[in-house]
LOMARKOL-421861 format. One record per residue: residue number from 1; z, x, y of N, C-alpha, C in turn. Coordinates in steps of 0.1 Angstrom, whole numbers. Each point is the difference from the previous one (the first is absolute). Layout:
REM LOMARKOL-421861
<NUM <Z X Y> <Z X Y> <Z X Y>> ...
This chain:
REM LOMARKOL-421861
<1 <2 9 -11> <-1 -10 12> <-2 9 11>> <2 <-9 -2 12> <0 10 5> <9 -3 13>> <3 <6 6 8> <8 -1 10> <-5 -8 10>> <4 <9 -7 7> <-3 -9 14> <0 8 13>> <5 <-11 -3 4> <-5 10 13> <7 -1 14>> <6 <4 5 5> <9 0 11> <-3 -8 9>> <7 <-13 -1 4> <-5 -13 11> <4 -12 -8>> <8 <-2 -3 -16> <9 -11 1> <14 -2 -1>> <9 <4 9 -4> <14 -2 -2> <8 -4 18>> <10 <-8 7 10> <4 0 14> <-3 -14 1>> <11 <-11 -6 -3> <-5 -13 3> <10 -10 -6>> <12 <3 5 -13> <10 -11 -4> <13 -1 3>> <13 <5 12 5> <14 1 9> <-1 -7 13>> <14 <-12 3 7> <-2 -9 13> <1 -15 -2>> <15 <-10 -4 -10> <0 -17 -5> <12 -3 0>> <16 <10 4 -12> <14 -5 -1> <9 1 15>> <17 <0 11 4> <10 2 12> <-6 -15 10>> <18 <-12 3 3> <0 -12 11> <0 -17 -8>> <19 <0 1 -11> <6 -16 -6> <14 2 3>> <20 <8 14 -5> <15 -2 2> <7 -5 14>> <21 <-10 9 13> <3 -4 11> <-4 -14 1>> <22 <-8 -6 4> <-5 -11 4> <7 -14 -12>> <23 <2 4 -14> <4 -11 -5> <-7 -12 3>> <24 <9 -10 4> <-6 -14 2> <-9 -2 9>> <25 <-3 9 7> <-8 0 11> <-14 9 -6>> <26 <-1 2 -12> <-11 7 -3> <-13 -5 1>> <27 <0 -15 0> <-16 -7 7> <-1 0 12>> <28 <9 3 11> <-3 2 10> <-12 6 7>> <29 <-1 12 -6> <-12 9 5> <-15 -7 -1>> <30 <1 -11 -11> <-14 -4 -2> <3 -13 7>> <31 <10 -9 6> <2 -7 8> <-7 3 14>> <32 <5 14 2> <-7 5 15> <-11 5 0>> <33 <-3 5 -10> <-17 0 -3> <-8 -10 3>> <34 <1 -15 -8> <-5 -12 4> <4 -5 13>> <35 <11 1 6> <1 -5 14> <-9 11 11>> <36 <-2 12 -4> <-8 11 8> <-15 -6 -2>> <37 <-6 -6 -13> <-13 -1 -3> <-4 -13 7>> <38 <7 -8 -2> <0 -15 10> <-3 -1 12>> <39 <13 12 8> <-2 1 14> <-12 9 2>> <40 <-7 7 -8> <-14 9 3> <-11 -10 -1>> <41 <1 -9 -11> <-13 -8 0> <1 -11 12>> <42 <13 -3 3> <1 -12 11> <-5 8 16>> <43 <3 12 1> <-3 5 12> <-16 5 0>> <44 <-8 2 -11> <-12 -2 -2> <-8 -10 3>> <45 <9 -11 -9> <-8 -12 3> <-1 -6 13>> <46 <12 5 8> <3 -8 14> <-10 7 6>> <47 <-2 12 -1> <-12 8 9> <-15 -9 -3>> <48 <-2 0 -13> <-13 -6 -2> <-3 -15 3>> <49 <14 -5 -1> <-4 -16 9> <0 4 12>> <50 <6 5 8> <-2 -1 14> <-9 10 5>> <51 <-7 7 -4> <-9 7 7> <-14 -12 -4>> <52 <-8 4 11> <-17 -6 -5> <-7 9 -9>> <53 <1 11 -3> <-2 6 -9> <-15 8 8>> <54 <-2 1 11> <-11 7 7> <1 17 -3>> <55 <-10 3 -6> <-1 12 -2> <-6 9 12>> <56 <8 8 2> <-6 10 10> <4 16 0>> <57 <-5 9 7> <0 14 -2> <12 4 -5>> <58 <11 -8 8> <16 7 -3> <5 -10 -14>> <59 <-10 -7 -4> <7 -7 -11> <-10 -5 -10>> <60 <-4 10 -7> <-12 2 -11> <5 -12 -10>> <61 <-11 -6 -8> <2 -12 -13> <11 11 -9>> <62 <-1 13 -2> <6 6 -12> <14 0 5>> <63 <4 -2 12> <18 0 3> <5 -13 -9>> <64 <-7 -11 4> <2 -13 -7> <2 2 -15>> <65 <-9 4 -5> <-3 6 -16> <13 11 -5>> <66 <4 7 10> <12 7 -4> <14 -7 -2>> <67 <0 -10 11> <12 -7 3> <-1 -9 -16>> <68 <-13 -5 -4> <1 -8 -11> <4 10 -16>> <69 <0 13 2> <6 8 -9> <12 0 -1>> <70 <8 1 14> <14 2 0> <3 -15 -6>> <71 <-1 -8 6> <0 -15 -5> <2 -2 -15>> <72 <-11 7 -8> <-3 0 -13> <11 6 -10>> <73 <5 11 9> <8 12 -7> <13 -11 1>> <74 <2 -3 10> <17 -8 1> <-4 -14 -11>> <75 <-9 -5 -1> <-1 -13 -9> <-1 5 -17>> <76 <-9 7 -1> <0 6 -13> <11 7 -8>> <77 <10 8 9> <10 7 -6> <13 -3 3>> <78 <3 -6 10> <12 -4 1> <4 -18 -1>> <79 <-13 -8 0> <1 -13 0> <-6 -7 -14>> <80 <-10 9 -7> <-5 -4 -10> <3 8 -12>> <81 <4 8 3> <7 14 -12> <-13 3 -7>> <82 <-9 8 5> <-12 5 -7> <3 11 -8>> <83 <10 5 3> <4 8 -12> <5 -5 -7>> <84 <8 -9 -3> <6 -6 -11> <-13 -12 -11>> <85 <-9 -2 9> <-11 -4 -8> <-6 4 -10>> <86 <1 17 2> <-7 9 -8> <6 3 -18>> <87 <-6 -9 -9> <2 -1 -13> <7 16 -6>> <88 <11 -2 -7> <2 11 -7> <-8 1 -14>> <89 <-5 11 0> <-11 -2 -14> <11 2 -14>> <90 <-9 -6 -8> <11 -2 -15> <10 -15 0>> <91 <5 -2 11> <9 -9 3> <-5 -13 -2>> <92 <8 -11 -7> <-5 -12 0> <3 -9 15>> <93 <-6 -12 3> <0 -6 15> <14 0 0>> <94 <9 -7 -10> <11 -9 1> <14 15 4>> <95 <-6 9 -3> <5 12 1> <1 10 11>> <96 <-13 -5 9> <-2 8 12> <10 -2 11>> <97 <3 12 10> <9 -5 9> <-5 -9 9>> <98 <10 -9 4> <2 -11 11> <-3 4 13>> <99 <-6 -6 8> <-3 1 14> <10 9 6>> <100 <-4 9 10> <6 8 8> <13 11 -8>> <101 <-4 -2 -13> <8 8 -9> <5 14 4>> <102 <-12 7 3> <-1 15 6> <9 -2 14>> <103 <-5 -7 12> <6 0 9> <12 0 1>> <104 <6 -12 -8> <13 -3 2> <8 14 -6>> <105 <-3 8 -8> <7 9 -4> <-3 13 7>> <106 <-8 0 5> <-7 13 10> <6 0 13>> <107 <10 2 6> <5 -5 15> <-9 15 8>> <108 <-1 13 -5> <-6 8 8> <-15 -5 4>> <109 <-4 -2 -12> <-15 -7 2> <-2 -8 10>> <110 <12 -12 3> <-5 -10 5> <3 5 16>> <111 <8 10 -1> <5 5 16> <-15 6 4>> <112 <-5 8 -7> <-12 10 4> <-12 -13 1>> <113 <0 -9 -6> <-11 -8 3> <2 -7 15>> <114 <14 -8 4> <4 -6 10> <-2 15 10>> <115 <-1 10 0> <4 11 10> <-19 -1 1>> <116 <-6 1 -8> <-16 0 0> <-7 -12 10>> <117 <8 -14 -6> <-8 -10 8> <6 1 16>> <118 <12 3 6> <4 4 11> <-8 8 7>> <119 <-3 10 -8> <-10 12 10> <-14 -4 0>> <120 <-5 -10 -11> <-12 -4 2> <-2 -11 13>> <121 <11 -7 -2> <-1 -10 12> <3 4 12>> <122 <8 11 2> <1 6 14> <-13 7 3>> <123 <-7 5 -8> <-10 8 1> <-11 -11 6>> <124 <-2 -9 -7> <-8 -11 3> <2 -5 15>> <125 <13 -1 1> <6 -9 14> <-5 7 11>> <126 <1 14 -3> <-5 12 12> <-14 3 3>> <127 <-6 -5 -13> <-14 1 5> <-4 -16 2>> <128 <5 -8 -1> <-6 -14 8> <5 1 11>> <129 <11 1 7> <5 3 17> <-8 12 4>> <130 <-2 10 -4> <-11 7 6> <-12 -4 2>> <131 <-8 -4 -11> <-14 -3 2> <2 -14 11>> <132 <8 -5 1> <-1 -13 7> <4 2 17>> <133 <11 12 -1> <7 4 15> <9 -11 3>> <134 <7 -9 -11> <5 -10 -1> <18 7 6>> <135 <2 6 -5> <16 7 2> <2 7 14>> <136 <-9 11 1> <-4 11 10> <1 -7 15>> <137 <-12 -8 3> <-3 -7 9> <6 -7 8>> <138 <8 -11 -6> <8 -7 0> <15 1 8>> <139 <2 15 -5> <11 9 2> <-4 7 14>> <140 <-8 4 5> <-7 4 11> <1 -13 10>> <141 <-3 -7 -2> <0 -13 8> <17 -2 2>> <142 <6 -2 -9> <15 0 2> <7 9 9>> <143 <-4 11 -5> <4 10 11> <-1 -3 14>> <144 <-22 -1 3> <5 -6 12> <4 -9 6>> <145 <4 -11 -5> <4 -11 5> <17 4 2>> <146 <7 7 -7> <13 7 1> <0 4 14>> <147 <-10 10 2> <-1 10 11> <-1 -5 12>> <148 <-15 -9 1> <-2 -7 11> <-2 -10 1>> <149 <-2 -12 -10> <0 -15 1> <11 -10 0>> <150 <15 10 -1> <7 -9 3> <9 -6 -14>> <151 <-5 5 -11> <4 -4 -15> <14 2 2>> <152 <11 -10 -4> <15 7 0> <6 -3 -11>> <153 <-9 -4 -14> <4 5 -13> <-5 6 -9>> <154 <5 4 -10> <-2 10 -8> <-7 -3 -14>> <155 <-12 11 -2> <-6 -6 -12> <4 9 -11>> <156 <9 -6 -8> <9 12 -8> <-10 2 -13>> <157 <-9 -4 -4> <-10 6 -9> <-7 11 3>> <158 <-5 -2 15> <-6 11 6> <4 10 2>> <159 <15 0 7> <10 7 2> <2 12 -14>> <160 <1 -7 -10> <2 7 -15> <-11 8 -2>> <161 <-13 -7 2> <-12 7 -6> <-4 12 9>> <162 <2 -1 15> <-5 12 8> <11 12 -3>> <163 <12 -3 -3> <11 10 1> <0 3 -17>> <164 <-5 -8 -11> <-2 5 -12> <-12 10 0>> <165 <-12 -2 7> <-12 5 -1> <0 12 8>> <166 <9 -2 10> <-1 9 12> <-6 -3 11>> <167 <3 -1 11> <-7 -1 13> <-12 8 3>> <168 <1 13 -7> <-15 10 3> <-10 -8 -11>> <169 <5 -5 -11> <-13 -4 -10> <-4 -17 10>> <170 <9 -4 3> <-5 -16 7> <-5 0 12>> <171 <8 9 10> <-5 3 12> <-9 10 5>> <172 <-1 11 -7> <-1 12 -1> <8 9 12>> <173 <14 0 0> <8 1 9> <10 -7 -4>> <174 <10 1 15> <9 -9 5> <-8 -12 -1>> <175 <8 -15 1> <-7 -10 6> <-4 0 10>> <176 <-11 -5 10> <-7 0 10> <6 -11 11>> <177 <3 7 16> <8 -9 7> <-7 -5 10>> <178 <-11 2 2> <-10 -4 13> <-11 -6 -5>> <179 <-8 -9 7> <-15 -5 -6> <-8 12 -2>> <180 <-4 8 7> <-8 12 -5> <0 5 -9>> <181 <14 2 -5> <3 8 -17> <-4 -11 -9>> <182 <5 -12 4> <-6 -14 -11> <-13 3 -6>> <183 <-4 0 13> <-17 1 -3> <-5 8 -11>> <184 <3 14 7> <-4 14 -7> <5 2 -13>> <185 <13 -7 -3> <7 2 -15> <-10 -10 -10>> <186 <-2 -12 4> <-4 -8 -6> <-14 3 -7>> <187 <-7 7 8> <-17 5 -1> <5 14 -9>> <188 <11 7 -2> <3 11 -8> <1 -9 -12>> <189 <7 -9 1> <1 -3 -15> <-10 -9 -8>> <190 <-8 -5 8> <-13 -6 -4> <-10 14 -4>> <191 <3 13 2> <-7 8 0> <-11 3 8>> <192 <1 -6 12> <-11 0 9> <3 7 12>> <193 <-4 -1 13> <3 4 9> <1 -11 12>> <194 <5 5 13> <4 -8 10> <-13 -5 9>> <195 <-13 8 -4> <-12 -3 5> <-7 -14 -5>> <196 <8 -3 -12> <-6 -12 -7> <0 -13 10>> <197 <10 1 9> <-3 -12 8> <0 3 17>> <198 <-11 8 1> <-9 6 12> <-9 -14 4>> <199 <-3 0 11> <-5 -12 5> <-12 -5 -5>> <200 <-9 9 -3> <-13 -5 -5> <2 -5 -14>> <201 <11 -3 -5> <6 -8 -15> <6 -13 6>> <202 <1 -4 12> <7 -14 5> <-4 -9 -6>> <203 <-14 -1 -8> <-5 -15 -2> <1 -1 -15>> <204 <10 0 -7> <5 1 -11> <-6 2 -13>> <205 <-1 -8 -11> <-4 5 -12> <7 11 -6>> <206 <-9 2 -11> <10 4 -15> <-3 15 4>> <207 <-8 4 10> <-2 14 7> <9 4 12>> <208 <7 -9 2> <10 4 9> <7 11 -1>> <209 <7 -3 -11> <10 8 -7> <-9 13 -9>> <210 <2 11 0> <-5 8 -13> <10 6 -4>> <211 <-1 -3 -13> <17 5 -9> <-8 11 -7>> <212 <10 10 -4> <2 9 -9> <-7 -5 -13>> <213 <-9 9 -5> <-4 -2 -14> <11 -3 -13>> <214 <11 8 2> <12 -2 -6> <11 -13 1>> <215 <-8 -7 10> <10 -12 5> <10 2 5>> <216 <8 -10 4> <15 1 6> <8 5 -8>> <217 <9 7 8> <11 12 -3> <7 -10 -11>> <218 <1 6 -13> <10 -6 -5> <15 6 -3>> <219 <8 -6 -8> <14 4 -4> <1 9 -11>> <220 <6 11 2> <3 8 -10> <11 1 -11>> <221 <1 4 -10> <16 0 -10> <6 8 8>> <222 <16 -11 -2> <11 9 8> <8 2 -11>> <223 <-3 -2 -14> <10 3 -9> <-1 12 -8>> <224 <9 10 1> <-2 13 -10> <1 -5 -16>> <225 <3 -11 0> <0 0 -16> <-11 -6 -8>> <226 <-9 -9 10> <-10 -1 -4> <-12 6 3>> <227 <4 13 11> <-11 8 -1> <3 11 -11>> <228 <11 1 -7> <0 10 -10> <-5 -8 -14>> <229 <5 -10 -1> <-2 -6 -12> <-11 -11 -2>> <230 <-10 -2 8> <-10 -14 4> <-12 10 -13>> <231 <-2 14 3> <-7 6 -9> <0 -1 -14>> <232 <14 -4 -2> <4 4 -15> <-5 -16 -6>> <233 <11 -8 5> <1 -15 -5> <-10 -8 5>> <234 <-11 2 12> <-13 -7 3> <-10 8 -3>> <235 <2 10 2> <-15 10 -5> <1 9 -16>> <236 <-4 12 3> <-1 2 -14> <3 16 3>> <237 <10 1 9> <3 16 1> <19 2 -1>> <238 <3 12 -3> <12 -2 1> <8 4 13>> <239 <13 -5 1> <10 -2 13> <3 16 1>> <240 <-1 7 12> <5 9 6> <11 2 3>> <241 <9 0 -9> <16 3 6> <4 16 5>> <242 <-8 5 8> <6 14 8> <11 -3 9>> <243 <6 11 4> <10 0 10> <1 -7 11>> <244 <-13 -1 6> <-3 -6 11> <0 -13 -1>> <245 <-6 -4 -11> <1 -15 0> <14 -7 -6>> <246 <8 7 -5> <16 -3 -2> <1 0 10>> <247 <1 7 11> <4 2 11> <-2 -12 10>> <248 <-10 -4 1> <-2 -14 5> <4 -9 -4>> <249 <-1 -2 -16> <8 -12 -4> <15 0 3>> <250 <7 8 2> <13 2 2> <4 -3 16>> <251 <-8 7 4> <-1 -5 17> <-2 -13 3>> <252 <-7 -8 -5> <0 -14 -1> <9 -7 -2>> <253 <4 8 -12> <12 -13 -7> <14 2 10>> <254 <-1 13 10> <14 2 2> <-2 -3 12>> <255 <-10 -3 10> <-1 -8 13> <-5 -13 -1>> <256 <-4 -6 -7> <-7 -14 0> <14 -11 -2>> <257 <-1 -9 10> <5 -13 -3> <1 -8 -15>> <258 <11 2 -7> <0 0 -15> <0 -16 -3>> <259 <-2 -3 -11> <-1 -16 -7> <13 1 -7>> <260 <4 11 -9> <12 4 -7> <6 10 1>> <261 <16 0 -6> <7 10 1> <-10 11 -7>> <262 <4 16 4> <-7 6 -6> <12 8 -12>> <263 <-8 2 -11> <7 2 -12> <6 15 -2>> <264 <-5 9 12> <7 13 -1> <1 4 16>> <265 <4 13 3> <2 6 12> <-15 3 5>> <266 <-6 -7 6> <-16 4 7> <-1 14 3>> <267 <14 3 11> <-3 12 8> <3 9 -10>> <268 <6 -1 -8> <4 14 -8> <-12 0 -10>> <269 <-6 -12 -4> <-13 2 -8> <-14 7 10>> <270 <-1 -1 12> <-8 3 5> <4 19 1>> <271 <14 3 2> <1 12 2> <-2 8 -16>> <272 <0 -6 -7> <-3 4 -13> <-16 3 -4>> <273 <-7 -10 4> <-15 0 2> <-6 13 5>> <274 <8 -1 15> <-6 15 7> <4 13 -4>> <275 <11 3 -5> <8 12 -5> <-5 4 -13>> <276 <-3 -9 -10> <-2 1 -17> <-15 4 1>> <277 <-4 9 -10> <-13 2 0> <-6 -7 -10>> <278 <8 -6 -10> <-6 -11 -9> <13 -12 -1>> <279 <-8 -11 0> <8 -14 -2> <6 0 -15>> <280 <10 -9 -1> <3 2 -18> <-5 -20 1>> <281 <-3 -2 -10> <-5 -14 -6> <9 -10 5>> <282 <13 0 1> <8 -10 5> <-1 1 18>> <283 <-1 11 8> <-2 1 13> <-14 -5 2>> <284 <-8 3 -7> <-18 -8 4> <-1 -13 1>> <285 <11 -6 -13> <-1 -16 1> <8 -8 10>> <286 <11 10 6> <11 -7 9> <-11 1 15>> <287 <-10 14 -1> <-7 -5 15> <-8 -8 -2>> <288 <-2 -4 -11> <-16 -10 2> <9 -17 1>> <289 <11 0 -8> <7 -9 1> <2 -5 14>> <290 <5 11 5> <7 -4 16> <-10 -2 8>> <291 <-11 4 -2> <-11 -1 10> <-6 -16 -4>> <292 <-2 -4 -11> <-4 -9 -1> <5 -13 5>> <293 <13 3 2> <13 -10 2> <-5 0 19>> <294 <-2 12 1> <0 0 18> <-13 -5 6>> <295 <-11 -1 -13> <-14 0 6> <-4 -15 -3>> <296 <12 -7 -6> <-1 -14 -6> <-8 -12 9>> <297 <4 3 13> <-5 -10 12> <-12 6 2>> <298 <-4 13 1> <-15 3 2> <-9 -5 -10>> <299 <5 0 -15> <-9 -1 -12> <-1 -17 1>> <300 <7 -8 4> <0 -12 -4> <-5 -8 15>> <301 <-2 7 8> <-5 -8 14> <-15 -7 0>> <302 <0 -13 1> <-13 -7 -3> <-10 0 11>> <303 <-10 10 -3> <-13 5 12> <-11 -14 -4>> <304 <0 -6 -10> <-6 -10 -1> <5 -11 9>> <305 <9 -4 4> <6 -10 6> <-1 6 14>> <306 <4 10 6> <-1 5 11> <-16 2 4>> <307 <-7 -3 -8> <-16 1 3> <-2 -15 2>> <308 <4 -8 -5> <-2 -14 1> <4 -4 14>> <309 <14 7 4> <6 -3 12> <-6 -1 13>> <310 <-6 17 -3> <-9 5 8> <-10 -3 5>> <311 <-10 -5 -10> <-9 -10 2> <-2 -14 8>> <312 <13 -7 -7> <5 -10 8> <1 -1 14>> <313 <8 13 2> <4 4 16> <-13 1 8>> <314 <-9 8 -5> <-13 2 5> <-8 -10 3>> <315 <1 -10 -11> <-6 -14 4> <1 -8 12>> <316 <14 0 0> <6 -8 10> <-3 6 15>> <317 <1 14 -2> <0 6 14> <-14 0 5>> <318 <-10 1 -9> <-15 -4 2> <0 -14 6>> <319 <4 -10 -8> <-3 -14 7> <10 -3 15>> <320 <9 8 0> <8 0 14> <-6 5 10>> <321 <-8 11 0> <-6 9 9> <-14 -3 2>> <322 <-5 -8 -10> <-16 -2 2> <-6 -2 12>> <323 <5 -8 9> <-5 -3 11> <-4 14 8>> <324 <14 8 0> <-2 9 8> <-10 11 -4>> <325 <-2 1 -15> <-7 12 -6> <-18 -5 1>> <326 <0 -12 4> <-14 -7 -1> <-4 5 14>> <327 <9 -1 12> <1 2 14> <-8 15 2>> <328 <10 8 -9> <-2 17 2> <-13 3 -7>> <329 <1 -5 -14> <-11 8 -10> <-9 -10 -4>> <330 <-1 -12 1> <-11 -9 -2> <3 -5 -16>> <331 <-9 -11 -2> <6 -7 -11> <0 7 -13>> <332 <-7 11 -2> <-2 8 -13> <10 12 0>> <333 <13 -1 5> <7 12 0> <5 -1 -13>> <334 <5 -5 -8> <0 5 -16> <-11 -9 -9>> <335 <0 7 -11> <-9 -11 -7> <6 -8 -12>> <336 <11 6 -7> <7 -9 -11> <16 9 0>> <337 <4 -3 -10> <18 5 0> <-2 17 -6>> <338 <-11 6 -3> <2 14 -1> <0 6 11>> <339 <-2 -6 12> <0 7 13> <11 -6 8>> <340 <8 -9 -5> <16 -5 4> <5 10 11>> <341 <3 14 -4> <7 7 5> <-7 5 13>> <342 <-11 -4 3> <-8 5 12> <10 -6 12>> <343 <2 -15 -4> <5 -8 11> <12 8 7>> <344 <9 8 -7> <10 9 4> <-7 11 11>> <345 <-13 5 -4> <-4 11 11> <-8 -8 9>> <346 <-2 -11 0> <-6 -7 12> <12 -2 11>> <347 <10 -6 -6> <11 -4 5> <5 14 11>> <348 <-1 12 -8> <5 10 6> <-10 5 7>> <349 <-13 -3 0> <-10 2 10> <2 -4 15>> <350 <3 -12 -6> <-1 -11 15> <14 6 9>> <351 <9 5 -9> <16 3 8> <-4 13 6>> <352 <-8 8 -4> <-3 14 5> <-7 2 10>> <353 <-11 -13 -1> <-9 1 15> <10 -5 11>> <354 <10 -12 -3> <9 -2 12> <8 9 1>> <355 <6 9 -8> <7 10 4> <-9 10 7>> <356 <-12 4 1> <-6 12 4> <-5 -9 17>> <357 <-4 -12 -1> <-4 -9 13> <14 3 9>> <358 <9 -4 -5> <16 3 9> <-1 11 4>> <359 <0 14 -8> <2 10 5> <-12 5 10>> <360 <-12 -6 -2> <-10 6 9> <5 -8 16>> <361 <4 -8 -1> <7 -9 13> <10 1 4>> <362 <8 10 -7> <9 1 5> <13 -8 -1>> <363 <-2 -8 -11> <6 -12 2> <14 3 -13>> <364 <11 -5 1> <8 0 -12> <-3 -11 -13>> <365 <-2 6 -10> <-5 -5 -11> <12 -9 -5>> <366 <-3 -15 -3> <11 -6 -5> <2 -7 -13>> <367 <-14 2 -6> <-1 -1 -13> <-14 -9 0>> <368 <-5 -5 -14> <-11 -9 0> <1 -13 -8>> <369 <-4 -9 6> <4 -13 -2> <-5 -2 -17>> <370 <-12 8 -6> <-6 -6 -11> <13 10 -9>> <371 <8 7 4> <7 9 -10> <16 -9 0>> <372 <0 -5 11> <12 -11 3> <-3 -12 -12>> <373 <-12 -4 -1> <-3 -11 -8> <-3 6 -11>> <374 <-4 13 -9> <6 3 -11> <11 1 -5>> <375 <7 5 14> <18 0 -6> <3 -15 -3>> <376 <-3 -10 6> <4 -15 -6> <-3 1 -11>> <377 <-12 -1 -2> <-9 0 -13> <11 5 -13>> <378 <3 13 3> <4 10 -9> <17 -6 -4>> <379 <5 -3 10> <14 -4 2> <3 -13 -10>> <380 <-11 -9 3> <-1 -14 -4> <-4 -1 -15>> <381 <-6 13 -7> <-6 3 -11> <11 6 -11>> <382 <8 7 10> <10 8 -7> <13 -9 -4>> <383 <4 -11 8> <8 -6 1> <0 -12 -10>> <384 <-11 -1 -6> <-2 -12 -10> <1 1 -10>> <385 <9 -5 -8> <6 4 -11> <6 16 -3>> <386 <3 5 9> <5 13 -3> <-9 10 -3>> <387 <-15 -4 5> <-13 8 -4> <8 15 3>> <388 <4 4 12> <0 13 3> <10 12 -10>> <389 <8 -8 -11> <7 3 -9> <-3 1 -12>> <390 <-8 -9 -6> <-6 -2 -11> <0 9 -12>> <391 <-6 10 6> <1 13 -13> <9 4 -1>> <392 <9 5 12> <16 7 -6> <8 -12 -6>> <393 <-2 -11 3> <10 -8 -9> <-6 -1 -14>> <394 <-11 -4 -1> <-7 -2 -13> <6 14 -7>> <395 <-3 12 2> <2 13 -4> <13 1 -5>> <396 <7 -4 11> <16 1 -5> <7 -5 -9>> <397 <-7 -15 -1> <5 -8 -10> <-9 1 -14>> <398 <-9 10 -3> <-7 5 -12> <13 11 -5>> <399 <9 6 8> <6 11 -5> <11 -2 -8>> <400 <2 -13 4> <13 -6 -6> <13 6 0>> <401 <4 5 9> <8 9 6> <7 -3 12>> <402 <-5 -11 7> <10 -8 13> <-2 -15 -4>> <403 <10 -1 9> <2 -15 -2> <-8 -7 17>> <404 <-7 -12 2> <-5 -3 9> <5 -12 2>> <405 <5 -7 14> <3 -11 -1> <-11 -11 6>> <406 <-7 -8 -7> <-9 -9 -1> <1 -8 16>> <407 <14 -5 2> <4 -9 9> <-6 7 13>> <408 <1 11 7> <-7 5 10> <-9 6 1>> <409 <-2 8 -11> <-17 5 -2> <-1 11 9>> <410 <7 7 1> <-6 16 8> <7 10 -4>> <411 <-6 13 3> <5 13 -7> <11 4 1>> <412 <6 -4 12> <16 2 4> <9 -4 -13>> <413 <-6 -10 -8> <7 -5 -11> <0 7 -14>> <414 <-12 10 -1> <-4 8 -9> <13 10 -2>> <415 <8 2 -10> <5 11 -2> <-4 12 -6>> <416 <-2 10 9> <-7 13 -6> <6 11 0>> <417 <-1 10 -10> <12 8 -6> <-7 14 15>> <418 <12 5 5> <0 9 5> <7 14 -2>> <419 <-9 10 -4> <10 12 -7> <8 2 10>> <420 <-1 4 13> <10 6 8> <15 -10 7>> <421 <-2 -11 -6> <14 -10 3> <3 5 -17>> <422 <-7 0 -9> <11 0 -15> <5 16 1>> <423 <-8 10 6> <8 11 1> <12 0 8>> <424 <0 -6 13> <12 -2 7> <13 -7 -8>> <425 <-7 -11 -5> <12 -7 -7> <5 8 -10>> <426 <-7 7 -12> <7 8 -9> <8 11 6>> <427 <-2 4 12> <7 13 7> <13 -6 5>> <428 <-4 -15 4> <15 -6 8> <9 -6 -14>> <429 <-5 2 -10> <9 -4 -16> <-2 -15 4>> <430 <-10 -8 4> <-5 -14 -2> <-4 -3 -15>> 
C-alpha cells in the first residue's frame, strides 16, 4: 500500500479543521455563495432592464456578452450545482451524490468562488461606469454645485467614491474650486481638451465634443487583495505574494475603517512583514484575512446601482436645463443617452463664459443661474428616497456587521467599526 501524499494529508487536515471550527455553521459558506450569486445576477439583470442597449464605441456588444458569462457562472455553479450534476463513474443513480453535496462540504471552495464572483462584479461595475461616464461626471457636477452653485447638502456616495478612488483619479488633482477649472477638468476626464468648446463648435451636434478614442476616464481598482489575487481566482496566473504586496495588504488593514474587530494586533503584524525576510504560513494567512475584512466595503460596493442612479440624475438634469441648452447650443446638443455626460460639460461651458464675461467687464462674479438650477435639481434628486446614500447603506447592510435603524433611515444610524476608538477603549480598560 503506497503512502498517502503530503498534499492529501494537508487537505484532509484543513477540511476537518474547517468543519470543527464551523460546526453547525458548516453550510453557511454555501449560503453566502448563493446569496452572492443572486446579488450578482440581480445587479446585471437590473442593468440589462434599465439600459436601452444602444451599442456605441465605449460599450461594444461583447461587454454584454461578458456580463452574460458572469451571470452564467453564478447560475451554473452556485444556484444549479453544475459540479453536483457530474455523474460519478460506476456508481448507480440512487447512490449518486445529492445536490450541492460537494459545495456543502467544501467551505474553502465556496469562499473562493464567492470571492471570484465579487471580483468579477466589481470589475464589471468599473467598466460600466467608466464606459458611460455615469460616476465621475455627476461627481464633477456635484463638486461644482457645492463650490459655486449653492448646494448645501452632502452626496455621501459621491464623497465615498472620490475619497476611495482618490481626487487625483476623479479630478486629476484636488477638487476644482472655480468655473474655469471645472470646465478644464471635465475635458481632461473625457480625454479631450478645452478647445472642444471653441466658438466654431457652437451649433451643437455630435461633433461638438471630441472624445478621446479611449473614452471617458474610468475608475481603477483600489483594493490590494483584488490586485494580488484576481489573476489567480479570475485569470490563469498565480498570485504574487511579494513583500511589497504583503506590505500593501497590511497597510490597508491597519488604516481602513473596519467592519469587524481584528483577530490579531495588526500594527505588530505590519512590523513583522516589514522586518522579516520571509513570512510564515500563519502570518501570510493573517495578512490576507485582515485585509479582506478591511476591504469588505470596497469589494461589495454596487457600481451597477451607482451607474443607474448616475444616468437617472443626468436624464433629469437634461430635462431640467433643456431650454437653456437649446438656447446656447441648438436642438442637437446631444443625440442619445451615451452623450448624457456632455450636459455637465455644457453647463460648465456656460458658467465659464459668464465668469470670463464678468472678468472682462471687471464685475464681481456672483454665480450662474444655470448652475443654481442644476444645484436645485441635484438636491431634489439626492433627497428622494435617500438617493445620495443608497450605495453606502446597501453595502454596509451586506457586511452583516452593522445595525441599521430603518425608522430613521440615515447613515448616522449605521454603527461602523472604528479601529482607533477600539484601541483607545482597550487602553482605557473598557
